[in-house]
N, C-alpha and C positions, 0 to 999 in steps of 0.2 A: 416114913411115908410122907409124901408131899401133899399138902392140902391146898386146894384151889381157894383163892380169896373170893368171897361172894361178890357178885356183880350188883352194883347199886345203880338204880335209875335216877341219876342226879344230873343237874345242869351245872356247868361251870359258870363262873362269874361273867365271862365274856358273853356267853349265849344269853344269860339273863339280862344283860345290859341291852341286847339287841331285840328283845321281844317287845311286842306292841299289844296294848289292850284292844279289845274290840271297839271301845269308844274311840280310840285314836285311829283305828282303821276306818271306821265309819266317817269320822271327821275328815280324814284325808280324802276319802272317796267323794264326799260331798264338795270338798274344795276343788275337785278336778272336773266336776260336771255342773250343768245347770240344775238348780234346785227350785221347784215351785211349790206353793202351798196347795192344799186340797181344794180350796175355793177356786183358785185359778184353774186347776186341773178340771174341776167340774164344769167350768165354762167352756173348756176345750173339747169335751166329749162330743163325738159325732163329727168333728171337723175333718176335712179332707187332708189336712197337712199334719195330722198326728196319728200315732198308733200307741195304744195302751198295752202294756205287757204286765200281767199279774204273775209275780214270781213266788206266790204262796204255794203251799202244798195242796193237792187236789181236795183233801178232806176239809181244809179251811174254806176253799171256794164253794164246795158243796154245802157247807154249813151256813155261810154268810152271803154268798152271791159274789158278784164282781162288777166292775165298771162295764157298762154295755159295750159290746163289741171287742172287749179286751182279749188278747191272746193269753192263754194260760200256759206258761212255761215255767215249771218249778225251778227255783234257783239252782238246784243240784244238777240240772241238765242244760243250763243256759249256754254254756260255752259250746256244747255240741249243736245247739240250735243256730248259733251264730256262724260257726265254722262252715265255710262253703264245701270243704272236703269231707264233711261228716255225713253219714247216712241219716242223721237226725236233723240236718240243716233245714231251716225254715226261711225260704226266700223273702218272706214279708219283712224280715228283720233288716234286709239290705235296701229297702225302699228309701227314697230321699224324703223322709219325714222326720219330725221330732218323735222320738220313741220315748214315751213316758213310762218308766218302770215304777211299780209300786208293790208293797207287801202289806203286812198288817200295820206296822208303825213307822216304817221308813229305813230301818237298818239294812235288811237284806237287799232292798231295792237300791240303796246307796252303793253297796258293793256290786250289785248287778250292773248299774249304770256305769260305774268306773271300769268294770271288766269289759263291758260292751265298747266303751271308748278305746280301751287298750287293744281290742280286737278289730278296730276299724269302723265302728258305727259312728257316723258323722255327727249326729245330733241326739245323744243320750240325755235324758232328763230324769231326775229323781223327784217323786212326789213326796215331800216331807210330811210326816205324820201318817202316811200310809192310808189304808182302807178305813182305819178307825176314824181319822179326821175327815175323810171323804164322806163317810156316813153321817158324821156330826154336822157337816155343812149342808146336808140334804141332797147329796149327789144321787143321781139315778142309779138304780141297782138292777142288774140282770141276775136272775136266779141261776145258780151253777149247776 
């Protein structure tokens, strides 16, 4: 009787050499877009030439609030909100403004800003330090 060899979920050495850490991915994303600190971002709130996009999950926004006037678009659906051929498209994302993405501490928003740039958003910005730093510098908060 022939016995099948067990299948093992392993990576070969070539694929291991090509993997990236999340830190590397976030650093690469930040290198590809404009990055501003929370204090600078707080000074821009309410400006006609900017749009804030909160990519945190709804439960985070409900618990902590958000930047006043920010669009709430969770990171997991951002590509659908940007894509013009998507039923979830949000036309506000195509306006000729600096779009400032933020999350809790700046990692998800770095990836979001880089994705937005790759999808044709002209002026994506990452708010380094995220909402945590924004609160720490005394930025205005709208309850979620």
